[in-house]
Each structure stands twice: as structure tokens, then as C-alpha cells.
C-alpha positions in Angstrom: 97.9 154.3 70.4 99.5 151.0 70.0 100.7 148.9 73.0 103.3 146.3 73.7 104.4 144.9 77.0 106.2 142.3 79.1 104.4 139.2 80.4 105.9 137.6 83.5 105.8 137.4 87.2 107.5 139.5 88.6 108.1 142.2 86.0 108.9 145.3 88.0 112.6 144.7 87.8 112.7 144.8 84.0 114.6 147.3 81.9 112.5 146.6 78.7 110.0 149.4 79.2 112.8 152.0 79.2 114.4 150.5 76.1 111.3 150.2 74.0 109.6 153.4 75.0 112.9 155.2 74.1 112.7 153.5 70.7 109.1 154.5 70.1 109.9 158.1 71.0 113.0 158.3 68.8 111.1 157.1 65.8 107.9 159.0 66.5 105.8 155.9 66.8 102.6 156.4 68.7 103.0 153.4 71.0 103.9 152.5 74.6 105.5 149.6 76.3 103.9 148.4 79.6 104.7 145.8 82.3 102.0 143.1 82.5 102.4 141.1 85.7 100.7 137.8 84.9 100.3 134.8 87.2 100.4 131.3 85.6 96.6 130.9 85.8 96.2 134.2 84.1 98.4 133.4 81.1 95.7 132.1 78.7 93.6 135.2 79.2 96.6 137.5 78.8 97.4 135.9 75.5 93.9 136.2 74.3 94.1 139.9 75.1 96.9 140.3 72.6 94.8 139.3 69.7 93.5 142.8 69.2 94.4 145.3 66.5 96.1 147.8 68.8 98.7 145.4 70.2 102.1 145.5 68.5 103.5 142.5 70.3 104.9 141.4 73.7 107.9 140.0 75.4 107.8 137.0 77.8 109.9 136.5 80.8 110.0 134.0 83.7 108.2 131.9 84.6 106.3 131.7 81.3 108.9 131.3 78.6 108.2 127.6 78.2 104.6 127.5 79.4 103.5 129.9 76.7 104.7 127.7 73.8 101.8 125.3 73.5 99.3 128.2 73.7 100.6 129.8 70.5 99.7 129.2 66.9 103.3 128.6 65.9 106.8 129.1 67.1 110.1 129.7 65.3 112.8 127.1 64.8 115.1 129.1 67.1 112.5 129.1 69.8 112.0 125.4 69.5 115.7 124.7 69.7 116.1 127.0 72.7 113.0 125.6 74.3 111.6 129.0 75.2 109.8 132.0 73.7 110.6 135.5 74.7 108.8 137.5 72.0 105.2 137.3 70.7 104.1 138.7 67.3 100.5 139.1 66.4 99.9 138.4 62.7 96.4 138.6 61.4 94.5 136.1 63.5 97.6 134.3 64.6 99.9 134.7 67.6 103.5 133.7 66.8 106.4 132.9 69.2 110.0 133.8 68.6 113.2 133.8 70.7 115.5 136.7 70.1 118.1 135.9 72.8 120.4 133.9 70.5 120.3 136.8 68.0 121.1 139.3 70.8 124.0 137.2 72.0 125.4 136.8 68.5 125.3 140.5 67.8 127.0 141.3 71.1 129.7 138.8 70.3 130.3 140.2 66.8 130.5 143.7 68.2 133.1 142.6 70.7 135.2 140.7 68.2 134.8 143.2 65.4 133.1 140.5 63.2 135.5 137.7 63.9 134.0 134.3 64.7 136.0 132.5 67.5 137.2 129.0 66.6 136.5 127.7 70.1 134.1 128.6 72.9 133.6 127.4 76.5 130.1 128.0 78.0 129.9 127.8 81.8 126.4 126.9 83.0 123.6 124.7 81.6 120.5 126.7 82.4 118.0 128.6 80.2 120.5 131.3 79.4 123.1 128.9 78.2 120.7 127.3 75.7 120.4 130.6 73.7 124.2 131.1 73.8 124.8 127.6 72.5 122.3 127.9 69.7 123.9 131.2 68.7 127.4 129.7 68.7 126.1 126.8 66.5 124.5 129.1 64.1 127.6 131.2 63.9 129.6 128.1 62.9 131.9 128.0 65.9 133.8 124.7 65.4 134.7 123.7 68.9 131.9 124.3 71.5 132.3 123.0 75.0 129.9 123.3 78.0 130.8 122.7 81.6 128.4 122.7 84.6 128.7 121.8 88.3 126.1 119.1 87.6 127.7 117.2 84.7 124.5 115.3 83.8 122.7 118.6 83.1 125.4 119.7 80.7 125.3 116.3 78.9 121.6 116.4 78.6 121.7 120.0 77.1 124.4 119.1 74.6 122.4 116.0 73.5 119.3 118.1 73.1 121.0 120.7 70.9 123.3 118.5 68.8 122.0 117.5 65.4 123.0 117.1 61.7 124.4 120.1 59.8 125.4 122.0 62.9 128.6 122.1 65.1 128.6 119.6 67.9 128.5 120.7 71.5 130.7 118.6 73.9 129.9 118.4 77.6 133.2 118.5 79.4 133.9 117.6 83.0 134.3 120.5 85.4 137.8 119.1 86.3 138.9 119.9 82.7 138.5 123.6 82.9 142.2 124.1 83.6 143.1 122.0 80.5 140.5 123.7 78.3 141.2 127.3 79.1 144.6 127.8 77.2 142.9 126.8 73.9 139.6 128.8 74.5 139.0 131.8 72.4 135.7 132.7 73.9 134.5 132.0 77.5 130.9 132.8 78.6 129.5 132.9 82.1 125.9 131.8 81.6 125.3 131.1 85.3 123.5 133.2 87.9 126.8 133.7 89.7 127.8 137.4 89.7 124.3 138.9 89.5 124.1 139.8 93.1 127.6 139.1 94.5 131.2 139.3 93.6 131.7 135.5 93.4 133.3 133.9 90.4 131.7 131.1 88.4 135.0 129.2 88.5 138.5 129.5 90.1 140.2 132.8 89.5 143.2 131.2 87.8 141.1 130.1 84.8 141.0 133.6 83.4 144.8 133.8 83.7 145.1 130.7 81.6 143.1 132.1 78.6 145.2 133.0 75.5 145.8 136.7 74.9 143.3 136.8 71.9 140.5 135.4 74.1 137.3 137.3 74.6 135.2 137.1 77.8 131.5 137.5 78.1 129.3 137.6 81.2 125.6 137.6 80.8 125.1 139.6 84.0 124.5 143.3 83.7 127.2 144.4 86.0 131.0 144.6 86.1 131.6 141.2 87.8 134.8 139.8 89.3 135.2 137.7 86.1 135.1 140.8 83.9 137.5 142.7 86.2 140.0 139.8 85.9 139.7 139.9 82.2 140.2 143.7 82.2 143.3 143.2 84.3 144.7 141.0 81.6 143.6 143.5 78.8 141.3 140.8 77.4 138.3 142.0 75.4 135.2 141.6 77.6 131.6 142.6 77.8 128.7 142.3 80.2 125.1 141.2 79.3 123.6 144.7 78.6 124.5 144.6 74.8 122.8 141.2 74.5 119.7 142.6 76.2 119.7 145.6 73.9 120.2 143.6 70.7 117.5 141.0 71.6 115.2 143.9 72.2 116.1 145.5 68.9 115.3 142.3 67.1 111.9 142.2 68.8 111.3 145.8 67.9 112.0 145.0 64.3 109.6 142.0 64.3 106.8 144.2 65.8 107.2 147.4 63.7 109.1 146.4 60.6 111.5 149.2 61.3 115.2 149.1 62.3 115.5 149.8 65.9 117.3 153.0 67.1 120.1 151.2 68.9 121.7 154.3 70.4 118.5 155.5 71.9 117.7 152.1 73.3 121.2 151.6 74.7 121.3 155.1 76.4 117.9 154.4 78.0 118.8 151.0 79.3 122.2 152.1 80.7 120.7 155.2 82.4 117.9 153.1 83.9 120.3 150.4 85.2 122.8 153.0 86.6 120.0 154.6 88.5 119.2 151.3 90.2 122.8 150.4 91.0 
């Protein structure tokens, strides 16, 4: 039997095992996905254990997404730009690092917009999640990308790190400009931690009311947040973070197995597992 798993600390909250084990079962692959709780001092030994023939690959979660990078043989361009690895792929004697979060966000966005690329995007938050979102938006060719954060210097630093030749520029806007930016924003993304465990909003409620009628609203949390409810009240297209989770997992599955992931089986498993915890 082949094995794959999630490296992090903690890992018991993860939905990844439900998703990947459902995929293995749907395709008749003799493999299982496990949860590998790994402390920081255990990380080198854990990576060494992946260099065996029965390991398909692994995912990486907090707090190791950055720490794992110098311990690998190579990392992808996407992982370098995002500054984090969430997927490990054994290849011969090498252990390669990839980040599938930008891919997952992009697939979720295209599903929501039925393939249309928004002309403008506003990302709220400047943490690790927002990096993957911004890279995805750049790669999609979104012309006008803005980021706002309660700490403006963090947003400016992130924009500077991701901007470069031959890709759309990211502009760090002051928080005070949210009201002015909203009416011309076709996509707004909550990439903060607000909404994960409460009904707070990442910004003033009136911002959603200022969005144009063609705007789409994305919240990276896995639940129906106050932000998403406000969007629904206005009949704006909106989505939570579960499709992004599923599509990033599907990309990892493809990298490990060489097979297209059974999206429906993965989605059903994730949603059932999440509902049972809610």
C-alpha cells in the first residue's frame, strides 16, 4: 500500500484525509492518507522518511510551510513567489516542493465567474493566505489588483515582494480608501482570519453594499460568514473557501498519482466531514 499524509502541528483539525482517501477509493488506488503530527525539531527526520518507494507524497501545513523549503532538493516557481510549500513530491532520489494554493484559488474563481477574469480585484489581508491569492490573480492577468490591510506597511511590503516584470502590478491601498475602491471592484476577497470562528466582518458592512452588481465575493473561510450573507442579500455571486481547498487538493493528487482527481468524490467527502464538525 502507498501512503501520503499531512505534515504539521497540529493536524487533527484537517479535512485533507477525508478528501484524499475518498479520491483513492473512487479510483481504486491502493493508498491511504494519514495525519503526521510533526514538531519543528522532528521536521528533518520526517522529510527523510518520505524518501521511500511506498510514499506518494505529502502536504505541509502550519507551522512548516516556510521552514520546509531549505530542506528540499528544489521548489517550484509558484512556491518561491508565494514563499511557502504545501505539497511535497518524491521524484527518484529527489524531494520537490510545490504550492497548489494559487491553483486552487484560481479554479475556484473561474468556477464562480463561469470562466470570466475580473478586471479588478481587492484583497483584504496581507498574511500567508493572501500571498497565494495575489499570485493567482497576477497569473490570471487581472489588470487592477489592490491589497488593503489594517497594518499598511505589511501590505506595502507584500506588494513589493510580488511585483515584478511581465506581471500585473499589485498596489497597496490605504484602509481609508476602501469606500472609494469598492464601487469599481469586480472581485473582493477576504484573506484574513476574521470570520473563521466568529460572525465579525473584515471591514465595515457598508462596503459590500457599494460593490457593483457584477461583483463576485470570495471568503477563504470554510463557513457562511457575515460577509457572504451580505453578498447573498444583494444577490452577488459568492463562495466560501471549501472549493479552493478541494481544488488545491486535486492538484496535489494529480502531482502524486498522474491521474485526474475525482472532484465530486473529494467535494462530497470534504463537505460531509465539515458539516459533521459544525
